Residue frames relative to the residue before (quaternion, step in Angstrom):
aa qw qx qy qz dx dy dz
M 1.0000 0.0000 0.0000 0.0000 0.00 0.00 0.00
L 0.1763 -0.7801 0.5963 0.0692 3.55 -0.92 1.01
Q 0.1458 -0.7842 0.5980 0.0778 3.61 -1.09 0.66
K 0.1466 0.7754 -0.5971 0.1439 3.56 -0.85 1.04
N 0.8563 -0.0032 -0.0376 0.5151 3.57 -0.90 1.06
G 0.7273 -0.4452 0.2435 0.4620 3.56 0.94 0.88
L 0.6591 0.4715 -0.3170 0.4928 3.61 1.26 0.01
C 0.2250 -0.7503 0.6064 0.1368 3.55 -1.09 0.73
S 0.0984 -0.7919 0.6003 0.0524 3.56 -1.04 0.74
V 0.1335 -0.7664 0.6265 0.0483 3.49 -1.11 0.85
R 0.1549 -0.7926 0.5852 0.0729 3.59 -0.80 1.00
R 0.0183 -0.7551 0.6553 -0.0138 3.50 -1.02 0.97
G 0.7992 -0.1299 0.0387 0.5856 3.55 -0.08 1.30
D 0.8036 -0.2079 0.1815 0.5274 3.56 -0.74 -1.10
L 0.6207 0.5499 -0.3339 0.4481 3.63 1.30 -0.09
Q 0.0391 -0.7875 0.6151 -0.0013 3.54 -0.85 1.03
V 0.1212 -0.7970 0.5911 0.0255 3.59 -0.80 1.10
R 0.1363 -0.7857 0.6005 0.0585 3.55 -0.92 0.98
F 0.0740 0.7862 -0.6100 0.0666 3.60 -1.01 0.79
R 0.4800 -0.6739 0.4943 0.2665 3.54 -1.28 0.57
V 0.2470 -0.7476 0.5998 0.1426 3.59 -1.07 0.75
G 0.8277 0.1450 -0.1290 0.5266 3.62 -0.77 1.11
F 0.4992 -0.6330 0.5116 0.2972 3.56 -1.44 -0.15
T 0.4747 -0.6234 0.5248 0.3326 3.50 -1.23 0.44
L 0.6750 -0.4912 0.3603 0.4163 3.58 -1.28 0.32
I 0.6486 0.5230 -0.3230 0.4489 3.58 0.96 -0.84
E 0.6471 0.5145 -0.3227 0.4608 3.59 0.95 -0.81
L 0.6461 0.5117 -0.3207 0.4668 3.59 0.97 -0.80
L 0.6592 0.5063 -0.3140 0.4588 3.59 0.93 -0.84
V 0.6283 0.5302 -0.3347 0.4607 3.58 1.03 -0.74
V 0.6559 0.5054 -0.3115 0.4661 3.58 0.94 -0.88
I 0.6536 0.5099 -0.3143 0.4626 3.59 0.94 -0.88
A 0.6476 0.5225 -0.3188 0.4539 3.57 0.98 -0.83
I 0.6457 0.5158 -0.3187 0.4641 3.58 0.98 -0.81
I 0.6474 0.5107 -0.3145 0.4703 3.60 0.98 -0.86
A 0.6539 0.5166 -0.3166 0.4532 3.60 0.95 -0.85
I 0.6488 0.5111 -0.3190 0.4648 3.58 0.99 -0.82
L 0.6566 0.5040 -0.3110 0.4670 3.58 0.93 -0.86
A 0.6412 0.5192 -0.3272 0.4608 3.59 0.99 -0.82
A 0.6558 0.5179 -0.3147 0.4503 3.58 0.94 -0.87
I 0.6708 0.4854 -0.2924 0.4785 3.57 1.10 -0.68
L 0.7687 0.4262 -0.2032 0.4314 3.57 0.82 -1.04
F 0.6071 0.5900 -0.3747 0.3782 3.63 0.96 -0.71
P 0.6638 0.4702 -0.3338 0.4763 3.66 0.85 -0.75
V 0.6139 0.5430 -0.3498 0.4537 3.58 1.07 -0.65
F 0.6616 0.4950 -0.2991 0.4774 3.57 0.96 -0.89
S 0.6430 0.5247 -0.3195 0.4573 3.58 1.00 -0.85
Q 0.6655 0.4903 -0.3009 0.4755 3.58 0.95 -0.85
A 0.6248 0.5356 -0.3404 0.4549 3.58 1.05 -0.72
R 0.6486 0.4981 -0.3200 0.4784 3.60 1.01 -0.78
A 0.6436 0.5128 -0.3212 0.4687 3.59 1.00 -0.82
K 0.6360 0.5237 -0.3240 0.4651 3.58 1.05 -0.75
A 0.6371 0.5184 -0.3277 0.4670 3.58 1.05 -0.73
R 0.6507 0.4968 -0.3169 0.4790 3.60 1.00 -0.78
Q 0.6185 0.5391 -0.3361 0.4625 3.56 1.07 -0.73
A 0.6585 0.5053 -0.3080 0.4650 3.59 0.95 -0.86
A 0.6452 0.5106 -0.3253 0.4659 3.60 0.99 -0.80
C 0.6405 0.5179 -0.3180 0.4695 3.58 1.01 -0.81
L 0.6579 0.5081 -0.3172 0.4565 3.59 0.90 -0.88
N 0.6221 0.5280 -0.3367 0.4699 3.58 1.06 -0.70
N 0.6074 0.5430 -0.3458 0.4654 3.59 1.06 -0.76
L 0.6927 0.4905 -0.2778 0.4499 3.54 0.84 -1.03
K 0.6184 0.5375 -0.3497 0.4543 3.59 1.03 -0.70
Q 0.6622 0.4927 -0.3077 0.4733 3.59 0.99 -0.82
I 0.6365 0.5085 -0.3279 0.4783 3.58 1.02 -0.78
G 0.6419 0.5289 -0.3189 0.4545 3.58 0.97 -0.86
L 0.6376 0.5149 -0.3233 0.4732 3.57 1.03 -0.76
G 0.6463 0.5185 -0.3162 0.4621 3.58 1.00 -0.82
V 0.6417 0.5156 -0.3213 0.4682 3.58 1.01 -0.80
M 0.6588 0.5037 -0.3148 0.4617 3.59 0.94 -0.84
Q 0.6256 0.5171 -0.3416 0.4738 3.61 1.04 -0.67
Y 0.6282 0.5273 -0.3314 0.4663 3.56 1.05 -0.76
T 0.6796 0.4923 -0.3076 0.4485 3.60 0.84 -0.93
Q 0.6163 0.5372 -0.3486 0.4584 3.59 1.09 -0.60
D 0.6873 0.4748 -0.2779 0.4743 3.57 1.06 -0.72
Y 0.7888 0.2918 -0.1330 0.5244 3.60 1.14 -0.56
D 0.6621 -0.5802 0.3075 0.3612 3.54 0.76 1.16
E 0.6755 -0.5413 0.2733 0.4195 3.56 0.95 1.01
S 0.4637 0.6461 -0.4671 0.3864 3.58 1.16 0.55
F 0.4245 -0.6983 0.5177 0.2533 3.56 -1.00 0.83
P 0.6263 -0.5385 0.3894 0.4075 3.61 -1.15 0.47
I 0.5294 -0.5842 0.4914 0.3701 3.56 -1.15 0.54
C 0.5540 -0.6533 0.4049 0.3197 3.54 -0.99 0.83
R 0.7860 -0.1801 0.1445 0.5735 3.59 0.88 -0.95
F 0.2847 -0.6932 0.6305 0.2025 3.52 -1.40 0.38
A 0.2198 -0.7851 0.5675 0.1146 3.59 -0.74 1.03
G 0.4107 -0.7084 0.5213 0.2405 3.56 -1.01 0.83
T 0.7458 -0.3915 0.2824 0.4591 3.55 -1.30 -0.11
S 0.6491 0.4992 -0.3205 0.4762 3.59 1.16 -0.47
T 0.3649 -0.7402 0.4514 0.3395 3.56 1.41 -0.26
Q 0.7106 0.4088 -0.2809 0.4990 3.61 1.19 0.22
S 0.6159 0.4994 -0.3699 0.4842 3.60 1.19 0.24
W 0.0087 0.8724 -0.4803 0.0905 3.49 0.04 1.33
L 0.1602 -0.6872 0.6972 0.1265 3.48 -1.19 0.78
N 0.1376 -0.8462 0.5130 0.0434 3.58 -0.79 0.88
W 0.7976 -0.3502 0.2311 0.4334 3.52 -1.40 -0.02
K 0.5635 0.6135 -0.3933 0.3890 3.61 1.13 -0.52
Y 0.6455 0.5019 -0.3111 0.4844 3.57 1.07 -0.75
I 0.6505 0.5560 -0.3219 0.4052 3.57 0.98 -0.87
I 0.7770 0.3341 -0.2005 0.4944 3.59 0.86 -0.85
F 0.4013 0.7375 -0.4717 0.2694 3.61 1.23 -0.04
P 0.6400 0.5192 -0.3622 0.4353 3.68 0.89 -0.67
Y 0.6629 0.4990 -0.3127 0.4623 3.59 1.18 -0.41
V 0.7513 0.3698 -0.2115 0.5040 3.60 1.07 -0.64
K 0.1033 -0.8643 0.4864 0.0752 3.60 1.18 -0.67
N 0.6563 0.4451 -0.3207 0.5181 3.56 1.03 0.79
L 0.3172 -0.7867 0.5031 0.1656 3.57 -0.34 1.25
Q 0.6342 0.5868 -0.3330 0.3775 3.58 1.02 -0.79
I 0.6442 0.5442 -0.3485 0.4091 3.62 1.03 -0.59
Y 0.5838 0.5938 -0.3756 0.4067 3.62 1.22 -0.10
E 0.7297 0.3782 -0.2446 0.5144 3.60 1.21 0.06
C 0.3821 -0.7075 0.5541 0.2154 3.55 -0.88 1.01
P 0.5332 -0.6427 0.4372 0.3338 3.64 -0.93 0.78
E 0.6666 0.4896 -0.3018 0.4742 3.61 1.19 -0.45
S 0.5026 0.7305 -0.3966 0.2376 3.56 1.20 -0.53
R 0.7030 0.4923 -0.3036 0.4138 3.59 0.67 -1.03
A 0.6641 0.5018 -0.3136 0.4570 3.57 0.94 -0.83
Q 0.7333 0.4417 -0.2448 0.4552 3.57 0.93 -0.88
T 0.6892 0.4158 -0.2972 0.5137 3.60 1.20 -0.22
A 0.4373 0.7337 -0.4410 0.2757 3.59 1.26 -0.18
R 0.6371 0.5502 -0.3423 0.4174 3.61 1.03 -0.69
M 0.6570 0.5000 -0.3177 0.4664 3.58 1.23 -0.31
M 0.5484 0.6523 -0.3989 0.3386 3.58 1.13 -0.55
G 0.7388 0.3662 -0.2986 0.4806 3.53 -1.01 0.87
D 0.5227 0.6091 -0.4305 0.4129 3.57 1.23 -0.20
P 0.4960 -0.6974 0.4246 0.2956 3.63 -0.85 0.87
N 0.6047 0.5410 -0.3697 0.4528 3.60 1.19 -0.33
V 0.5059 -0.7049 0.4032 0.2910 3.55 -0.64 1.14
W 0.6804 0.5088 -0.3209 0.4186 3.61 0.89 -0.83
R 0.7040 0.4010 -0.2746 0.5179 3.56 1.27 -0.24
G 0.7956 0.4003 -0.1697 0.4218 3.53 0.88 -0.96
S 0.5325 0.6424 -0.4238 0.3524 3.61 1.17 -0.23
P 0.3850 -0.7434 0.4938 0.2351 3.63 -0.78 0.95
M 0.7413 0.2911 -0.1820 0.5766 3.58 1.27 -0.35
D 0.6876 -0.4864 0.3193 0.4343 3.58 -1.23 -0.08
E 0.7772 -0.4060 0.2318 0.4210 3.55 -1.36 0.12
T 0.6199 0.5469 -0.3593 0.4331 3.61 1.01 -0.68
W 0.6401 0.4980 -0.3181 0.4910 3.58 0.98 -0.85
A 0.6520 0.5529 -0.3280 0.4020 3.60 0.85 -0.97
F 0.7951 0.3224 -0.1563 0.4893 3.60 0.94 -0.88
C 0.7692 0.3849 -0.1877 0.4742 3.60 1.18 -0.44
N 0.6308 0.5129 -0.3561 0.4607 3.61 1.16 -0.25
P 0.4781 -0.7092 0.4336 0.2835 3.63 -0.64 1.06
S 0.6482 0.5221 -0.3323 0.4435 3.61 1.13 -0.46
S 0.5673 0.6012 -0.3830 0.4124 3.60 1.25 -0.16
Q 0.4931 -0.6662 0.4748 0.2957 3.58 -1.03 0.75
W 0.6933 0.4428 -0.2729 0.4987 3.61 1.26 -0.26
Y 0.2715 0.8114 -0.4828 0.1867 3.59 1.29 0.28
T 0.2245 -0.8140 0.5286 0.0871 3.60 -0.85 1.03
N 0.2699 -0.7766 0.5185 0.2348 3.62 1.18 -0.46
D 0.2265 0.7810 -0.5370 0.2246 3.57 1.05 0.82
P 0.5964 -0.5838 0.4039 0.3748 3.66 -1.03 0.67
L 0.6093 0.5711 -0.3525 0.4223 3.59 1.09 -0.63
C 0.5782 0.6318 -0.3643 0.3658 3.58 1.16 -0.56
I 0.5248 0.6545 -0.4141 0.3532 3.58 1.18 -0.38
V 0.5960 0.5906 -0.3619 0.4062 3.60 1.15 -0.60
P 0.7404 0.3641 -0.2608 0.5011 3.67 0.62 -0.91
Q 0.6044 0.5614 -0.3714 0.4261 3.58 1.10 -0.59
N 0.6748 0.4852 -0.2974 0.4698 3.60 0.91 -0.88
A 0.6991 0.4459 -0.2634 0.4930 3.56 1.07 -0.76
N 0.2112 -0.7909 0.5283 0.2253 3.56 1.27 -0.51
L 0.4389 0.6769 -0.4466 0.3869 3.53 0.99 0.96
W 0.0693 0.8005 -0.5830 0.1204 3.56 -0.49 1.28
F 0.2540 -0.8006 0.5321 0.1069 3.53 -0.89 0.93
P 0.5016 -0.6417 0.4820 0.3229 3.58 -1.11 0.65
R 0.5282 -0.5822 0.4941 0.3714 3.55 -1.26 0.31
G 0.4287 0.7139 -0.4908 0.2561 3.56 -1.16 0.38
Y 0.8185 0.1922 -0.1064 0.5309 3.56 -0.15 -1.26
T 0.0396 0.8082 -0.5821 0.0795 3.58 -0.76 1.07
V 0.5403 -0.6196 0.4746 0.3145 3.54 -1.28 0.50
N 0.5098 -0.6036 0.5163 0.3304 3.56 -1.21 0.56
G 0.2216 -0.8340 0.4945 0.1040 3.56 0.01 1.31
T 0.5175 0.6448 -0.4147 0.3801 3.59 1.21 -0.36
V 0.7712 0.2914 -0.1428 0.5477 3.58 1.11 -0.73
F 0.8281 0.3128 -0.1000 0.4543 3.56 0.83 -1.04
E 0.3575 0.7436 -0.5005 0.2621 3.61 1.20 0.20
S 0.2158 0.7329 -0.6253 0.1592 3.57 -0.95 0.98
T 0.0128 -0.8109 0.5832 -0.0464 3.56 -0.61 1.15
A 0.1817 -0.7869 0.5843 0.0793 3.56 -0.68 1.13
H 0.2129 -0.7510 0.6146 0.1136 3.54 -1.19 0.70
P 0.7058 -0.4768 0.2926 0.4346 3.62 -1.16 0.37
T 0.7798 0.3037 -0.1679 0.5210 3.61 1.04 -0.67
I 0.7002 0.4170 -0.2526 0.5215 3.58 1.29 0.07
S 0.1526 -0.7618 0.6224 0.0953 3.56 -0.90 0.93
I 0.1349 -0.8036 0.5789 0.0312 3.57 -0.95 0.89
R 0.3905 -0.7026 0.5453 0.2379 3.54 -0.98 0.86
T 0.3403 -0.7541 0.5284 0.1907 3.58 -0.91 0.90
R 0.6571 -0.5120 0.3781 0.4038 3.54 -1.29 0.26
N 0.2291 -0.7618 0.5952 0.1133 3.56 -1.08 0.84
Q 0.6055 -0.5869 0.3896 0.3703 3.58 -1.07 0.68
A 0.6165 0.5728 -0.3467 0.4142 3.59 1.06 -0.68
E 0.6314 0.5443 -0.3302 0.4428 3.60 1.21 -0.39
L 0.6517 0.4968 -0.3058 0.4847 3.57 1.28 -0.18
D 0.3746 -0.7384 0.5166 0.2181 3.57 -0.76 1.01
A 0.8078 0.0991 -0.0163 0.5809 3.58 1.05 -0.74
P 0.1529 -0.8290 0.5306 0.0885 3.65 0.28 1.19
A 0.6679 0.5105 -0.3060 0.4468 3.60 1.04 -0.74
E 0.7249 0.3560 -0.2283 0.5438 3.58 1.30 -0.15
T 0.6149 0.5144 -0.3414 0.4907 3.57 1.22 0.53
F 0.4186 -0.6937 0.5251 0.2606 3.59 -0.72 1.04
Y 0.1275 -0.7398 0.6452 0.1424 3.52 -1.22 0.55
I 0.7999 0.0743 -0.0215 0.5951 3.60 0.82 -0.99
L 0.2254 -0.7721 0.5870 0.0920 3.54 -1.01 0.93
D 0.3915 -0.6646 0.5777 0.2669 3.56 -1.20 0.60
G 0.1217 0.8680 -0.4609 0.1389 3.54 0.13 1.30
R 0.5054 -0.6159 0.5173 0.3124 3.49 -1.46 -0.13
N 0.4926 0.7088 -0.3988 0.3098 3.54 1.29 -0.13
Y 0.3964 -0.6934 0.5407 0.2642 3.56 -1.17 0.57
E 0.6163 0.5766 -0.3370 0.4173 3.56 1.22 -0.41
A 0.6343 -0.5535 0.3912 0.3718 3.54 -1.31 0.34
S 0.7984 0.1881 -0.0921 0.5646 3.58 1.15 -0.48
T 0.1541 -0.7540 0.6320 0.0918 3.52 -1.32 0.47
V 0.2321 -0.7796 0.5664 0.1323 3.59 -0.83 0.94
A 0.6914 -0.5212 0.3153 0.3884 3.54 -1.23 0.53
T 0.6357 0.5896 -0.3416 0.3628 3.59 0.98 -0.78
V 0.6434 0.5168 -0.3557 0.4387 3.61 1.07 -0.42
V 0.6816 0.4375 -0.2842 0.5131 3.58 1.24 -0.28
A 0.7879 -0.1012 0.1120 0.5971 3.56 0.88 -0.95
R 0.0756 0.7777 -0.6223 0.0474 3.53 -1.08 0.73
C 0.4632 -0.7262 0.4509 0.2341 3.54 -1.15 0.54
W 0.6937 0.3718 -0.3119 0.5323 3.58 1.11 0.58
P 0.4553 -0.6870 0.4879 0.2875 3.59 -1.05 0.70
A 0.1792 -0.7542 0.6199 0.1214 3.54 -1.20 0.53
P 0.6539 -0.5186 0.3501 0.4252 3.61 -1.13 0.43
P 0.4455 -0.6897 0.4945 0.2850 3.61 -0.94 0.78
G 0.4676 0.7039 -0.4791 0.2373 3.53 -1.31 0.03
D 0.6459 0.4837 -0.3328 0.4878 3.61 1.17 -0.36
P 0.2576 -0.8124 0.5005 0.1522 3.64 -0.35 1.16
F 0.6988 0.4318 -0.2708 0.5019 3.60 1.22 -0.19
G 0.8487 -0.0902 0.0203 0.5207 3.55 0.11 1.27
G 0.5676 0.6075 -0.3906 0.3952 3.59 1.22 -0.05
N 0.6833 -0.4746 0.3532 0.4280 3.56 -1.26 -0.22
V 0.0657 -0.7722 0.6314 0.0271 3.54 -1.13 0.77
P 0.6145 -0.5706 0.3840 0.3864 3.62 -1.08 0.58
D 0.1135 0.7621 -0.6304 0.0942 3.55 -1.07 0.84
A 0.4052 -0.7547 0.4643 0.2253 3.56 -0.54 1.18
S 0.6424 0.5446 -0.3305 0.4260 3.61 1.12 -0.55
S 0.5847 0.5966 -0.3670 0.4092 3.58 1.22 -0.32
P 0.5170 -0.6591 0.4430 0.3194 3.61 -0.97 0.77
V 0.7446 0.3291 -0.2165 0.5389 3.59 1.21 -0.35
G 0.6210 -0.5986 0.3220 0.3903 3.57 1.30 0.17
Y 0.7624 0.2850 -0.1702 0.5555 3.59 1.27 -0.11
V 0.0914 -0.7381 0.6586 0.1150 3.52 -1.36 0.37
R 0.5836 -0.5118 0.4652 0.4255 3.54 -1.28 0.19
Q 0.5027 -0.6510 0.4554 0.3408 3.59 -0.87 0.86
Y 0.7038 -0.2964 0.1415 0.6299 3.54 1.08 -0.77
G 0.4603 -0.6720 0.5049 0.2858 3.50 -1.16 0.53
W 0.6023 -0.5710 0.4214 0.3655 3.53 -1.31 -0.17
L 0.5111 0.6223 -0.4327 0.4052 3.58 1.13 0.63
I 0.4704 -0.6373 0.5266 0.3088 3.57 -1.07 0.76
N 0.3248 -0.7529 0.5455 0.1734 3.56 -0.88 0.98
H 0.0280 -0.7797 0.6251 -0.0228 3.57 -0.62 1.19
L 0.8117 -0.2634 0.1396 0.5023 3.56 -0.18 1.31
G 0.7773 -0.3749 0.1719 0.4750 3.55 0.87 0.98
G 0.7425 0.2920 -0.2091 0.5655 3.57 1.25 0.10
S 0.3039 -0.7272 0.5654 0.2431 3.56 -1.23 -0.30
Q 0.4053 -0.7296 0.5132 0.2000 3.58 -1.30 0.27
Y 0.1138 -0.8166 0.5649 -0.0344 3.51 -1.06 0.88
V 0.2761 -0.6655 0.6543 0.2296 3.50 -1.39 0.40
F 0.2712 -0.7728 0.5540 0.1495 3.56 -0.82 0.97
A 0.6828 -0.5443 0.3231 0.3649 3.54 -1.27 0.48
D 0.6498 0.4696 -0.3375 0.4932 3.60 1.24 -0.08
G 0.6473 -0.5665 0.2901 0.4194 3.58 1.33 0.15
H 0.6125 0.5511 -0.3834 0.4173 3.63 1.10 -0.35
A 0.2270 -0.7649 0.5916 0.1158 3.57 -1.23 0.52
K 0.1324 0.7951 -0.5853 0.0877 3.57 -1.06 0.72
W 0.4890 -0.6153 0.5389 0.3030 3.52 -1.42 0.30
T 0.1049 0.7849 -0.6088 0.0480 3.58 -1.10 0.62
K 0.5628 -0.5857 0.4603 0.3582 3.55 -1.24 0.46
V 0.5494 -0.6600 0.4080 0.3099 3.55 -0.93 0.93
P 0.6330 0.5217 -0.3730 0.4337 3.68 0.86 -0.68
L 0.6347 0.5326 -0.3356 0.4482 3.61 1.05 -0.68
T 0.6096 0.5542 -0.3629 0.4353 3.59 1.10 -0.58
I 0.6602 0.4777 -0.3022 0.4946 3.56 1.20 -0.51
M 0.6952 0.4772 -0.2901 0.4527 3.59 0.77 -1.00
N 0.7261 0.3707 -0.2310 0.5310 3.61 1.12 -0.64
N 0.3290 -0.7906 0.4532 0.2477 3.56 1.38 0.05
L 0.1029 0.8074 -0.5670 0.1264 3.56 0.68 1.08
W 0.5540 0.5867 -0.3848 0.4482 3.58 1.30 -0.19
K 0.2082 -0.7880 0.5252 0.2448 3.56 1.22 -0.69
W 0.2965 0.7518 -0.5122 0.2907 3.54 1.02 0.98
A 0.5705 -0.6316 0.4077 0.3307 3.58 -0.93 0.90
C 0.6592 0.5294 -0.3213 0.4266 3.60 0.97 -0.77
F 0.7175 0.3816 -0.2384 0.5318 3.60 1.19 -0.46
Q 0.2755 0.8262 -0.4660 0.1561 3.60 1.28 0.16
R 0.2239 -0.7452 0.6162 0.1218 3.54 -1.07 0.88
P 0.6909 -0.4917 0.3075 0.4317 3.64 -1.13 0.42
G 0.8492 0.1551 -0.1388 0.4852 3.56 -0.92 0.97
E 0.5428 0.6489 -0.3757 0.3784 3.58 1.27 0.10
R 0.3398 -0.7089 0.5771 0.2213 3.56 -1.04 0.82
T 0.0095 -0.8246 0.5619 -0.0655 3.55 -0.66 1.15
F 0.3145 -0.7487 0.5673 0.1367 3.53 -1.38 0.28
H 0.0902 -0.7602 0.6377 0.0853 3.51 -1.34 0.20
G 0.4630 0.6594 -0.5014 0.3152 3.55 -1.05 0.75
G 0.2197 0.7452 -0.6106 0.1538 3.52 -1.19 -0.58
Y 0.6820 -0.5336 0.3038 0.3974 3.56 -1.11 0.63
W 0.7571 0.3514 -0.1989 0.5135 3.58 1.00 -0.82
L 0.6845 0.4306 -0.2872 0.5134 3.60 1.27 0.15
G 0.7995 -0.3172 0.1490 0.4879 3.56 0.91 0.87
G 0.6593 -0.5377 0.3169 0.4192 3.57 1.20 0.25
T 0.8569 -0.0897 0.0705 0.5027 3.54 -1.11 -0.74
A 0.4649 -0.6754 0.4988 0.2809 3.57 -0.96 0.91
V 0.0851 -0.7960 0.5992 0.0092 3.56 -1.01 0.87
P 0.6006 -0.5406 0.4265 0.4063 3.61 -1.17 0.43
A 0.1272 0.7865 -0.5912 0.1254 3.58 -0.93 0.88
D 0.3166 -0.7117 0.5936 0.2023 3.53 -1.25 0.57
F 0.6972 -0.4523 0.3404 0.4399 3.54 -1.30 0.24
N 0.0965 0.7660 -0.6283 0.0958 3.51 -1.01 0.92
P 0.4877 -0.6868 0.4448 0.3042 3.63 -0.67 1.01
S 0.6179 0.5828 -0.3530 0.3924 3.59 1.07 -0.64
I 0.7319 0.3587 -0.2308 0.5314 3.61 1.15 -0.48
C 0.7111 0.4411 -0.2354 0.4943 3.58 1.29 -0.09
G 0.6698 -0.5584 0.2968 0.3891 3.54 1.00 0.84
G 0.6505 -0.5465 0.3215 0.4182 3.57 1.19 0.42
V 0.4188 0.6967 -0.4784 0.3323 3.60 1.27 0.07
S 0.5272 -0.7129 0.3778 0.2668 3.57 -0.87 0.99
D 0.8209 0.0131 0.0232 0.5704 3.62 1.00 -0.67
S 0.6355 -0.5829 0.3622 0.3538 3.56 -1.21 0.54
A 0.5933 0.5626 -0.3774 0.4348 3.62 1.07 -0.60
T 0.6461 0.4981 -0.3079 0.4895 3.58 1.01 -0.82
C 0.6350 0.5400 -0.3249 0.4468 3.54 1.02 -0.81
R 0.6512 0.5054 -0.3206 0.4666 3.59 0.96 -0.84
S 0.6594 0.5112 -0.3120 0.4545 3.59 0.90 -0.89
L 0.6763 0.4691 -0.2929 0.4865 3.57 0.94 -0.87
G 0.5931 0.5799 -0.3614 0.4259 3.58 1.09 -0.67
V 0.6628 0.4760 -0.2952 0.4970 3.57 1.01 -0.80
A 0.6725 0.5105 -0.3037 0.4415 3.59 0.90 -0.89
L 0.7392 0.4249 -0.2223 0.4728 3.58 1.03 -0.78
M 0.5043 0.6690 -0.4392 0.3244 3.62 1.17 -0.20
A 0.6977 -0.4784 0.3333 0.4163 3.53 -1.25 0.43
A 0.5656 -0.6427 0.4076 0.3175 3.53 -0.95 0.95
E 0.6234 0.5788 -0.3494 0.3927 3.61 1.05 -0.68
Y 0.6868 0.4817 -0.2881 0.4618 3.61 1.18 -0.39
K 0.5891 0.6142 -0.3684 0.3742 3.59 1.20 -0.30
């Protein structure tokens, strides 16, 4: 075999065959460019496919939780589970997750596959509602927690060694109810809801608490900036100059997922939850709609209420409030 100018030749009698060995630099660059283009096209597709799979797994979790809640309401005269029980310290809480656990009997369904990644930016914050890796009961009742209270109520989860992840929370705008050792509270009944199929019950959230109210996701009034964890940040596109940095909802491909008060679960875009008032919040009230106001940080147990500027930041009407709610919501949901 002879080699000359990058070509090899082999002679067999009167027959001589010439062929090239290896690739030229230009050919290699062309192949690399083609691979890079294919990778740029396919990697986002693969990433979206994985996100879609996590979304489907989360929705399945919520469907099972919704079924457990409906079984509970059937056993207790159509009353929803109490949101939480507060201990003598008022910070040691057992919540609805414990109440429906006998119906679902699966700890893993209480955590969205997206939850840990999307709450990771809050971990390490000294404020318990942002920095706790588990839910409120773990934060106040687990001896390994930096916020441990040693409340007498803590003996229940400690003996059961049952701790729940943060994430799925009740719509506190409608269903907030907190019982204390000396106070009994009546929970929300299905008969009090005009449209259970259009009312959130459980949200796929980032919160460590048992409930989440509408104001942490969207509200119709601006607040002073400066809170880097869910507070307002400057945004030129906002009509008031600020948006929520992010709400307490897990972002699934631009939307979030919910269990409704009739037990069904589905994904929907966050702006639609405001314009259609799926929160059933008084500030977002639509004509003829029965709405509520309250939540643990808004005066305690949620109560029926109509739109009132005094509870809605001084905004003159609910239509304006809904529009501003969408404009001020976290940019990641738009």
